[in-house]
N, C-alpha and C positions, 0 to 999 in steps of 0.2 A: 370728473365732477369737481367744481370749484368749492373750496371750503371757506367758511367765514373768517377763519384766523390765518389764512395763507394767501399769497399772491395769486390772483386769478390766472387762468391758463393764458388768456390774451396778454396779461402783463408779463408773464414769463416769456412768451413769444417775442414781445417787443424788446425785452432786454437782450435776448439772443440775437435778434435782428441787428442790433447796434454793433455786435461783435463780428457779424458776417460781412462778407464783401458784397460786391454788386450783384452777384448771382448766388441764389440760395434756394433751397427746397425745404419746406416745412413738413415734418413728419409728426403727426399728432394722434395720440391714442386717448381720447377722452373717455373716462369711465373705467379704464384698466389700471390695475395696480402694478407698481414697479417690481413687485415680487415675481411677476410672471414675464418671461421674455417672449412668450408665445402670443404677441400682440400684433395685429394686422399691419399697422404702419411701421412698427419696429422691425418686423420681418421683411417688409418692403425695403426699408433703409439698409438692413444688412445685406440684402440681395444686391442693392445698388453698390454697396461697398465692394462686394466680390466681383461685380462687373466693371469696377474701376471708374465709377461715375462720381465718387465722392473723394474730396481732398481733406476735409476737416469736418468733424462733428462737434456741434456746440449745444450744450444742455444748460438749463437754468441751475440744476442741482444734480449732484452725482446720483442720488436715489431715484431721479427721474429716468435715468438710463438703466440702472439695475440696483436692486437692494441686496443682492447676494454677492459677496466678495468673490466666491468661487465662480459664479456666472460672469462677473466682470473680468476676472482673470482670463477666462476662456475666450470672451468676446474681444479682449484686448489683443490676444494673439492673432485674431482675424484682422483687426485694424492694423496692427504692426506689419502683418504679412502683405497688406495692400498699401502700406505707406500712408495711412490715414491718421492725422493728428486729432487729438481729443481735448476739448475745452469745457470746463465746468465753471460757470460764472460765480456761483455762490461760494465755492471753495477756492476761488482764484487758482484753478487747476488747469494748467496748459502744458501739454506734452512737448510743445515747441521750445519751452524754457527749461533751464537746468533744475529749478525748483519743482516744476511740474513733473519732470522725469524722476526726481528723487521721491516725490510723493507716490508716483506710480510704482516704484520699486517697493515702497513700504506696503502698498496695497497688495502687490503681487505676493509678498511674504505672507500676509494674512490670508490671501486666497489659497495659497498652498497649505497653510495650517488648517483652514476650514475643510479643504478636500481630504487631507489626511485624517482629520478628526472624524469626518463623516465615514470614510472608509473603515476606520478602526471601529466605529460604532456598529457599522453593518457587519463587520467580521465578528465582533463580540456577540452580536445577536445570533449569527449563524452558528458559532460554537456552542452557545448556550442552548439553542434548540436541539443540537445534536446530543449534547450531554443529557438532556431530558428524554432522549429517545425519539423525538419528533423528526420528520423529514426536514432538514434545514433549508432547503430551497434548491431551485434548479430543475432541469428536466428529469423525469422519472427514469431510472436505469432500466435496461432491457429486461423484460419479464415482469415488470411491475407497472401499475398505474398509480397516480397520486389520489389518495382518498383521505378519510379521517378515521382515527381510532382513538380510544380513550388514552389520555396522557397520565403522568404520575398523579395529577390532581383530579383525575376522573373526567375532566372536560375533553371534548373532542379536539384533536390536534392533527395537523397534516402528517400522514404516514403513507406507507406503501402497501398496495394490495396486488396480489398476483393477477396477471391477465393471461390471455391466450398464449403468449410467448413463454410462459413459465415452463411448459413442457419441453420447449426447445432448450432452455437452460439446463434442465435435468438431463436431456440427451447429450449435451455438450460435456458435462461432467462425467457421465457414465462412459461415454466413448473415449474420452481422453485418459481415463483411469486404466484402460486396458493396456497390458504390457507392450503390445506391438504398436500402439497408436502414437501419433505425433500430432502437433498442431496442424501441420500441413494435411495429413490424412483426414482429420476431423473437418477441416475447412472444405476439402474436396467432396466429402460425403454430403455436407449441408448444401453446397453449391449444386451438386449433382441432383439433389432433390428439389431444387428450385426455391430454397428457403432464403429470403433476403436477409442481409445483415442489418444491424441497427445503423441508420443514417448512411447506408451505402448499399449498393446492389449485391455485392458478393462478400463472403467471409474471407478473412486472411488471418495471419498469425497475430497481428496486433489486436484486432477486434476480439478474437478468442481469448487472448492472454488477459485482456481487461476483465472479462467476465470470470475467468478461472481464478484470478487473483483476488477478486473482490469479496470482502467478508459480508457484504449485504445478503449473499445467497446462503450462507452457512447457518445451520441450526446450532448456534454456539453453545458448547458445553465446557467442562473443565479442561479437556484436551486442547480446545481452541484457546482458552485462557492461557494455558501453559505455553502453547506455541508462540503466542504474541508476547508473553512476558519474557521469554527467552530472547526476543528481538528488541527488548528495551522500551516497549510502549508504556504509556501512562493509562491507567484505567479509571473510568468514571463509575464503574460498578464493582461490587465485591465478588469474590470467587463464588460464593453461594448463590449469586443471582444468575449464573450461567446455567440455565435450565435445559439446554439442548433443544430449545424451541425457537427462540428469537434470533434474528440476524443482528449484525453489528455494523458500525460505521467507524472509519478512521478519518480524523480531521486534524489539522495543525499546519503550521508553517513548515515548508520543506524547500530544499534546494531544487529549483526548476531544472537544473542540469542533471539531476539524479533521477533514476527510475522511481516511480511513485511507490512501488512496493518493495524496493531494495533496501533503502536506509530508512527505517521506521522509528529511530530514536527521537524522542521528544514529541512524537505524534500521540494523539489520544484516541483510545478505543472506547466506544460507548455502545451499549446494547440498545437496540431499537425497539419500538413498539410493534413493528411488523414481524411476521413469522418468516423464518428462513425457508428455503426450498430444498437444500442439500444436506443430508446427514453429515455430521462432523467427520466420521471416518472416511467417507468418500471425498469430502472436500480436502482433508489433510493429505490423502494420497496424491491428489492432484498438486498440492503445494510442494510436496517433496519431489515430485517428478519435475515440476517447473524449476525448482532450485537446482536439481541435478543437471538439468539441461543447460542452465546458465553456467554452472561450475565447469561442466565438461565441454562447453562450446558446441553442444549438440552432437558431439562425436563419441560420447561415452555410452555405456550400457546401463546407466542408472546408478552404478556403485563403483567405487574405486578399487576395492579389493574384497576377495572372498574370505579374508581374515577379519573383517569388521565384526565387532562384538566380542572378539577374543583378545584384542590388543589392550593392555593395561599399562599404566605408568608404574614402574617399580618403586618410585619414591612416594607417591601419594595414593595409589590404588585407583585413581579415576581412569575412565576410558580414554583411549588414544584415538583421535580422529585423523582423517587424511585430508589434507588440503592440496589442491593442484594449482600450479602456476605454469600454464602452457604445457610442456611435456615433462615437467618435473613434479614429483610427488613428495610432500613433506608430512612427517608424522608429528602431531602436536598433542601434548597433554591437555585435556579439557580442564583439568584442575588448574592449569596455568593460564590458558587462554580465556576461560570463562569466569573463573573464580579468583584468580590471582593468588592462590594459596600454595602454589608449587613453583619451584625454580628449576625443575629438571629440563634439560635440553636433550632431545632425542635425535641422533644422527644416523640411525639405522636406515639403510636403503630398502625401501618397500619391495622392490622387485627381487632383490637378492634374498630377502627374507622369504618371500613367496617361493622362490626356487628351492631354497633349503628345506622348507616345510614340505613342499610337494615331493621332493625326493624321498623324504622319510615316510610320507604317506604311501607312496608307491611301494616301498619296501614292506610296510605293514599290511597293505592290501594283498601283496603277493603271498604273504604267509598265512592268509586266511584259508581254512579247510576247503576242500573241493566239494562244495554243496551248492544247491540251487540258490540263485539270488532271490530276494523277496519279490513277490509278484505285485503286492499292493503298493500303490503310489503314496508318497509321503509329502505331497505338495502342501497339504493343509498344515502339517507341522512346521514345514519350512516357512510358510507364510506367517504362522503364529509367532515363530521365533523372530522373524524379521520385524514384525510389528512391535514385539516387546523391546527389541533393540532400539527401534525408533522412539518409543515412548521413554525409555530410560535416557537416551540422548537428549530428548526434549526436556525432561525433568532436570537434568544436569544443567542445561542451558538456562532454565528458568531459575535455578538456584541463585544465579548471579544477580537477578533482578528482584528476588522475592522479598516479601515483608515477613514480619513475625507471624502474621495471620496465616500465610500459606506455607511457611517453612515446615511445620509439623505435618501438614498434608503431603508435601512433596517427599519428605523422608519416609513417611508411612507407605506411600505409593511405590517408591523405589524398592522398598523391602518386599512388598507383595509381588512386584514384577520380577525381581531377582529370584524369588521363590518359585514363581510360575515358570520362569525360564529354566531353572534347574530341574524341575519336574519333567518338562518336555524333553530335555536332553537325556535324563535318566530313562524315560519311557522309550526313546529311540534306541538307547544303548541296549535295553532289555530285548527290544524287538529284533535287533540285529545280532544278539548274542545267542538266541535260540538255535537248536540243532538244525531247524529247517530254514533258517534265515541267515546263513553265512554267505558272505560275498565271494563269488567264485572268480578269482583272478581279475577283479575289477581294476580297470586302468583309470588313474586319476586325471591325467592330462586331457583326455578327450571329453571329460564331463562338461556340462554347461555350468554357467556361473552359479546358479542357484544350487545345483547338485554339489558343486565343490564346497560351497558354504556349509551345506548339510553334512557332508562327509567330514569336513574339518571340525565341525562342532561335536561330532560323535567321538572323535579321537583326541581332541585337544580340550583341556579345561580352560587354560588361558595362556597368553604369551606376555611376559613382563619385559618392558623395554626400559633401558637406561643407557644414555650416551650412545655408544656404538654396539652395545650388547643386547641380545635378545635371548631370553630364557623361556623355553617351551615346557609347559607342564602338561604331560600326556595323561590320558585316562587309562592307558594300557601299560 
């Protein structure tokens, strides 16, 4: 549409015709704004560019071509790819001249700035929605549909609602948590039942791992908070807000070459308005299993040593953890690696230590009176002790990232867990000390991993490590 205070469209065409050669084609979009590149004649012109039918484009003014610097930068890439020159009469802009090319470079700089500013604005909005607990955008994860739930201000906001696939998610977590299960066995079970995977026909390790790692499914409580705090995450919510009902989201910049759930430092965890599907205990068991699989290269049995929970640093008293690098095992003081408060270096060889302790346990077991072994199974106590050890390790890891707000909670919880652990060990000791519960010539070497751990905990109070020395404190 012609405006009273501007040159008419016909006048603009006449000026452009003077700059054109003998052959030219007029592309005119009367009534369309230069803000929109989706104009009929404009799209026809760009199509002719891509077909190699145009050598030069002449416009009366730059904003008649595009009013968006970002759009112009994108369109110029197409023109340059097809060797098309560009002339703007009003700005004396001609890409066939040095001055025109210089102006183009300036425009391209501003185009890049506009693109980056827009991307940053979109990213900031995404993070802000996640911090407030709303679904920040994108397709709904498997097991959920996108709906609306009340946000922090009480107004409906995009959130996640369970759908028919939520039962499959629960099956995945329950199946993988079984001791004998693997990602491959869970995938085979789902495929055997004809259950399609998200965005593909069959399940595999990758599709299962994405679901198992995701905090969207967990009913996040204090244990989940401590688990992620030990990994260095930043939290949008206070510890008291982890009510064991709502799921969570992790957002933030990350190295694309690194696994999404491996290096979580500088990532932000936010509780969501949607409710989780998986209890925290089940979800955490799956996380520990996934981590052990990665540490052991899928060749281990879930733990490095049956002495775990008994190894302590002689210098600071913190627990000693086992790190594996290929076929080598290293004993590392958690007070040193997690908190930086200990300088002790431990050179004790793990397998040599195990062999020495095993030999002494064999001797002690051989000296037990000739009585019937206990008939009742002690798997529940074994599982309870293992869970307490995991919680204590998680709390120690969380200490490195804790604030004053959570420090007292962590210290208080560690004391409770240590007390509970001691009570379980004393109970087991009393059970096996009775006249009808003596162990008859029990052989230690053939025992399974969990059984070895139980027997070791009954006979050993702790093992203090320093340098190349290991001191065993026996209960007998």
